C-alpha positions as CSV (number, residue, x, y, z in Angstrom):
1,M,15.7,314.7,254.6
2,D,15.4,318.1,252.4
3,L,17.7,320.4,254.3
4,P,16.7,323.6,251.4
5,V,13.1,323.0,252.3
6,F,13.5,322.8,256.0
7,W,15.6,325.7,255.9
8,F,12.9,327.9,254.8
9,G,10.8,326.5,257.4
10,V,13.0,327.7,260.0
11,T,14.0,330.7,258.4
12,V,10.0,331.7,257.9
13,L,9.3,330.8,261.5
14,A,12.8,333.4,262.4
15,W,10.8,335.5,261.0
16,V,7.9,335.2,262.2
17,L,8.9,335.2,265.8
18,F,10.6,338.4,265.1
19,F,7.4,340.5,264.2
20,V,5.0,338.5,266.5
21,L,7.5,339.4,269.4
22,E,8.4,343.2,268.4
23,G,4.9,343.4,267.1
24,F,3.4,344.0,270.0
25,D,7.0,346.2,271.4
26,F,6.5,348.3,268.6
27,G,2.9,348.9,269.7
28,V,3.3,349.7,273.2
29,G,5.9,352.1,272.3
30,F,3.9,354.3,270.9
31,L,0.8,353.6,272.4
32,G,2.7,354.2,275.9
33,P,2.1,357.8,275.4
34,L,-1.2,357.7,273.7
35,L,-2.6,356.0,276.4
36,G,-1.2,356.8,279.4
37,R,-2.3,360.3,281.0
38,T,0.2,360.6,283.3
39,D,3.6,359.4,284.1
40,A,2.8,357.0,286.1
41,E,0.8,355.2,283.4
42,R,2.9,355.8,280.6
43,G,6.2,354.1,282.8
44,A,3.7,351.1,283.6
45,A,3.1,350.7,279.6
46,V,6.9,350.6,278.9
47,R,7.4,348.2,281.7
48,T,5.3,345.1,280.2
49,V,7.8,345.2,277.8
50,G,10.9,346.1,279.7
51,P,12.3,343.1,280.9
52,V,12.2,341.6,277.3
53,W,12.1,343.6,274.5
54,D,16.0,343.2,274.2
55,G,15.5,339.5,274.0
56,N,12.7,339.7,271.3
57,E,15.6,341.0,269.2
58,V,17.5,338.3,269.2
59,W,15.0,337.0,266.6
60,L,16.2,340.1,264.3
61,V,19.7,338.4,264.1
62,A,18.6,335.4,264.4
63,A,16.4,335.7,261.2
64,I,19.5,337.3,258.8
65,G,21.5,335.1,260.1
66,V,19.9,332.0,259.2
67,T,18.9,333.7,255.5
68,F,22.5,334.2,255.0
69,A,23.3,330.8,255.9
70,A,21.0,328.6,254.3
71,F,19.9,331.3,250.8
72,P,22.7,333.8,250.8
73,D,21.4,334.8,247.0
74,W,18.4,335.7,248.4
75,Y,19.8,337.5,251.4
76,A,22.0,339.4,248.7
77,A,18.9,340.3,246.8
78,L,17.1,341.7,249.5
79,L,19.9,343.7,251.0
80,S,20.9,345.1,247.9
81,G,17.6,346.2,246.9
82,L,16.0,347.4,250.5
83,Y,19.8,348.5,251.1
84,L,18.6,351.8,252.4
85,P,15.6,351.0,254.0
86,M,17.2,348.7,256.5
87,I,19.9,351.2,257.3
88,V,16.8,353.5,258.6
89,L,15.4,350.7,260.4
90,L,19.1,349.6,262.6
91,L,19.0,353.0,263.6
92,L,15.3,353.4,264.3
93,L,16.0,350.1,266.7
94,A,18.8,352.0,268.3
95,V,16.9,354.8,269.0
96,R,14.1,353.1,270.6
97,G,16.6,350.6,272.8
98,I,18.4,354.0,273.7
99,A,14.9,355.4,274.7
100,I,13.7,352.6,276.7
101,E,17.1,352.2,278.7
102,F,17.7,355.5,279.4
103,R,14.4,356.6,280.7
104,G,15.1,355.6,284.5
105,K,18.5,356.6,284.3
106,H,17.7,360.6,285.4
107,D,14.8,360.8,288.4
108,S,12.7,363.8,286.1
109,T,9.5,363.5,284.3
110,T,11.1,365.8,281.7
111,W,13.6,363.5,281.0
112,R,10.9,360.5,281.1
113,A,8.6,362.6,278.9
114,R,11.7,363.1,276.2
115,C,12.2,359.8,276.4
116,D,8.8,358.8,276.0
117,V,9.2,361.0,272.6
118,F,11.7,359.4,271.3
119,L,9.8,355.4,271.7
120,A,7.2,356.7,270.4
121,T,8.5,357.8,267.3
122,S,10.7,355.2,266.6
123,S,8.5,352.8,267.7
124,L,6.1,354.3,264.8
125,L,8.5,354.7,262.6
126,L,9.5,351.3,262.7
127,A,6.0,349.5,262.1
128,A,5.2,351.8,259.4
129,T,8.6,350.8,257.4
130,W,8.6,347.1,258.3
131,G,5.1,347.2,257.3
132,A,6.2,348.9,254.2
133,V,9.1,346.5,253.3
134,L,6.9,343.4,253.8
135,G,4.3,345.1,251.5
136,A,7.1,345.9,248.8
137,L,8.5,341.9,248.6
138,V,4.8,340.8,247.6
139,T,5.3,342.5,244.2
140,G,9.1,341.9,244.7
141,L,12.0,343.7,243.3
142,A,13.8,345.1,240.4
143,L,16.5,342.5,239.9
144,S,18.0,341.0,236.4
145,A,18.9,337.8,235.5
146,D,22.4,338.6,236.7
147,G,21.6,339.3,240.0
148,E,21.8,342.8,239.7
149,V,19.4,345.1,241.3
150,H,17.9,348.0,239.0
151,G,15.6,351.4,239.0
152,D,12.0,350.8,238.1
153,G,11.5,354.5,237.3
154,G,15.4,355.6,237.0
155,W,16.4,355.6,240.2
156,G,20.1,355.1,240.5
157,G,22.4,355.0,243.5
158,L,21.6,353.8,247.0
159,G,18.4,355.8,245.6
160,R,17.1,352.8,243.9
161,S,16.5,350.6,247.1
162,L,13.9,353.2,248.3
163,E,11.8,353.2,244.8
164,P,10.1,349.7,246.5
165,L,8.5,351.9,249.6
166,V,6.7,354.1,247.1
167,G,4.8,351.3,245.4
168,P,1.1,351.1,246.4
169,W,2.0,347.6,247.9
170,A,4.2,348.6,249.6
171,V,2.2,352.1,250.9
172,L,-0.5,349.6,251.7
173,G,1.4,347.7,254.0
174,G,3.2,350.4,255.9
175,F,-0.3,351.5,256.7
176,A,-1.5,348.3,257.7
177,G,2.1,347.2,259.6
178,V,0.9,350.7,262.0
179,L,-2.7,349.3,262.2
180,L,-1.5,345.6,263.1
181,T,1.1,346.4,265.4
182,T,-1.6,349.3,267.3
183,V,-4.1,346.4,267.2
184,H,-1.4,343.7,268.5
185,G,0.0,346.6,270.9
186,A,-2.9,347.0,272.6
187,T,-4.1,343.5,273.4
188,F,-1.0,342.9,274.9
189,L,-1.2,346.0,277.0
190,S,-4.7,344.9,278.0
191,L,-3.4,341.6,278.9
192,R,-0.6,342.5,281.0
193,T,-1.2,346.3,282.7
194,T,-4.3,346.9,285.4
195,G,-6.7,350.1,285.9
196,V,-7.2,352.8,283.5
197,L,-4.5,351.4,281.3
198,R,-5.9,347.9,280.2
199,E,-9.2,349.4,279.5
200,R,-8.0,352.0,277.3
201,A,-6.0,349.4,275.6
202,R,-8.8,347.0,275.4
203,R,-11.7,349.5,274.0
204,L,-8.6,350.5,271.0
205,T,-8.7,347.1,270.0
206,V,-12.5,347.1,269.7
207,A,-11.6,350.1,268.0
208,T,-9.1,349.8,264.9
209,A,-9.9,345.9,264.9
210,P,-12.5,346.1,262.3
211,A,-10.4,348.5,259.9
212,L,-8.0,346.1,260.1
213,V,-10.2,343.4,259.3
214,V,-11.4,345.1,256.0
215,I,-8.3,345.4,254.3
216,A,-7.1,342.0,255.2
217,L,-10.4,341.2,253.8
218,A,-9.7,343.8,250.5
219,L,-5.9,341.9,250.2
220,F,-7.3,338.9,250.3
221,I,-9.9,339.8,247.2
222,A,-6.7,341.3,245.5
223,A,-4.1,338.1,246.2
224,G,-6.2,335.3,247.5
225,H,-3.8,334.1,249.7
226,A,-5.8,331.4,252.6
227,A,-3.2,332.7,255.1
228,V,-4.9,336.8,254.4
229,A,-8.6,335.6,255.1
230,A,-7.6,333.9,258.3
231,A,-5.4,337.1,259.7
232,A,-9.4,338.7,258.8
233,A,-11.1,336.1,260.7
234,L,-8.9,336.3,263.5
235,L,-8.7,340.0,263.8
236,A,-11.9,339.8,264.1
237,L,-11.9,337.3,266.5
238,A,-9.6,339.6,268.5
239,A,-12.0,342.6,268.5
240,L,-14.9,340.4,270.1
241,A,-12.5,338.6,271.9
242,A,-11.6,342.3,273.5
243,W,-15.4,343.1,273.3
244,R,-16.5,340.6,275.6
245,R,-12.8,341.1,278.0
246,A,-11.5,338.2,276.8
247,E,-7.9,339.5,277.3
248,V,-5.6,336.2,276.6
249,L,-8.0,335.1,273.4
250,A,-7.7,338.6,271.7
251,F,-4.0,338.6,272.0
252,A,-3.6,335.1,270.9
253,A,-5.3,335.4,268.0
254,T,-3.8,338.9,267.2
255,T,-0.3,336.5,267.6
256,V,-1.6,334.1,265.0
257,A,-2.8,336.8,262.9
258,V,0.7,338.9,262.8
259,A,2.5,335.3,262.0
260,G,0.0,334.6,259.2
261,S,-0.1,338.2,257.6
262,V,4.2,337.7,258.0
263,V,3.4,333.6,256.1
264,A,1.6,335.5,253.6
265,V,4.3,337.3,252.7
266,L,7.5,335.1,252.5
267,T,5.3,332.5,250.9
268,A,3.7,334.5,248.5
269,G,5.5,332.9,245.3
270,M,4.9,329.7,246.3
271,T,3.0,327.7,243.9
272,D,2.9,323.9,243.4
273,T,5.3,324.7,240.3
274,S,7.5,326.6,241.4
275,W,9.1,327.7,244.9
276,V,10.3,331.7,244.4
277,L,11.5,333.1,247.1
278,L,11.4,336.6,245.7
279,R,10.2,337.8,242.8
280,S,11.6,340.2,239.9
281,T,9.5,342.9,238.9
282,L,11.5,342.9,235.7
283,S,11.7,339.7,234.2
284,P,10.6,335.6,235.5
285,A,14.1,334.9,234.7
286,G,15.4,337.2,237.8
287,D,13.3,335.2,240.2
288,V,14.9,334.2,243.4
289,T,14.0,330.7,243.7
290,L,14.7,328.7,246.7
291,R,17.2,325.8,244.8
292,A,19.0,328.5,243.5
293,A,19.1,330.3,246.1
294,A,20.2,327.6,249.1
295,A,23.8,327.1,250.2
296,S,25.8,324.5,249.2
297,E,24.6,320.8,250.6
298,G,27.9,320.8,253.4
299,A,26.7,324.4,254.2
300,L,23.9,323.2,255.1
301,H,24.6,320.3,256.5
302,L,26.9,322.5,259.0
303,I,24.4,324.8,260.0
304,T,22.2,322.2,260.7
305,V,23.6,321.1,263.4
306,A,24.6,324.4,265.0
307,G,21.1,325.5,264.6
308,L,20.2,321.9,266.6
309,V,22.2,323.0,269.7
310,I,21.5,327.1,269.9
311,L,18.3,327.7,268.3
312,P,16.0,325.9,271.0
313,G,18.4,327.0,273.8
314,V,17.6,330.6,272.7
315,V,13.4,329.5,273.1
316,A,13.8,328.0,275.8
317,Y,15.9,331.2,277.6
318,Q,13.0,333.4,276.2
319,A,10.0,331.1,277.0
320,W,11.7,331.1,280.7
321,S,12.0,335.2,281.0
322,Y,8.1,335.5,279.7
323,W,7.3,332.9,282.7
324,V,9.3,334.5,285.3
325,F,7.5,338.3,283.9
326,R,4.1,337.2,283.4
327,K,2.5,339.2,286.2
328,R,0.4,342.0,285.6
329,V,2.3,345.5,286.2
330,H,0.1,348.0,288.4
331,T,-0.8,350.9,286.6
332,G,-0.8,353.4,289.6
333,F,2.9,352.3,290.0
334,S,5.3,355.7,290.1
335,P,9.5,355.2,290.3
336,S,9.7,358.5,291.7
337,A,7.0,358.2,294.2
338,T,8.8,354.9,295.4
339,A,12.3,356.5,295.3
340,R,10.9,359.7,297.4
341,R,9.2,357.4,299.9
342,A,12.5,355.3,300.1
343,A,14.4,358.2,301.0
344,R,11.8,359.4,303.8
345,V,12.3,355.8,305.5
346,A,16.3,356.5,305.3
347,A,16.0,360.0,306.9
348,R,14.4,358.6,309.4
């Protein structure tokens, strides 16, 4: 078995699972206040991801852990070149988790509304920042032959890790990230809710997906990656499926579109002649290649044994969790109203 190639496939899979699962999480986070006109409707939106959002974030830990263990040079280049954005992302994930967990800790409409604001803001910024990071990786980072990260435009110190996010591909990636998570979250909401929230999410998918199709086609013309063309076709399919109320098909289409987009970014440097994990914008001598970045043969054998035990268990547990919480969330449910009814019954 070619272990570097095998673990590159596992690494890509881990990142794909993170972006697919957290993609609709982020979308639901900032669509809840937008589509939910009442406290009960916003609460219904949050409850669609309430039981699973923390499990989805496990794949970020898995993706970073696998990248570090299997390709330490790739990990070092990514974290050095994008240090501050990664710190911002971790802080936003913390704010988002606190907003979800604390939303139901106090029976107050004002309290829940404030938590919804933090949830929506952090989710929107997460979608934009992750999109910008992926967009920046398409062109690469300013890596020298010795692996040192530099600033192309004279940015010094930690500021050099922010420079990749102001490039045209990063800006386009941030915009596309917000739109893609919007459509992905909307298809998830239409699949998991009832009533007016379900209908608003369906209409939003029909309205937003065509804009993403145009962006994906433009990216395909610029980059020529087949996965981007496939993503455009899938997003068109999602819009058509949502219009025809085929909600399972619409969500499946956006899921594969997100996966294809991530694969396109992570394999952008893979050609018949070179297997580049991360391009250098300074010189080809600074490119991080698959063989050179891979851990030693002994280390890869060790993590293979550990991975065959741990990763299938994580997948099985998460699949079981989604099966348990597969039923739709009723939009008319109100936690505060339920609590008041229970109090009246107890008083009798």
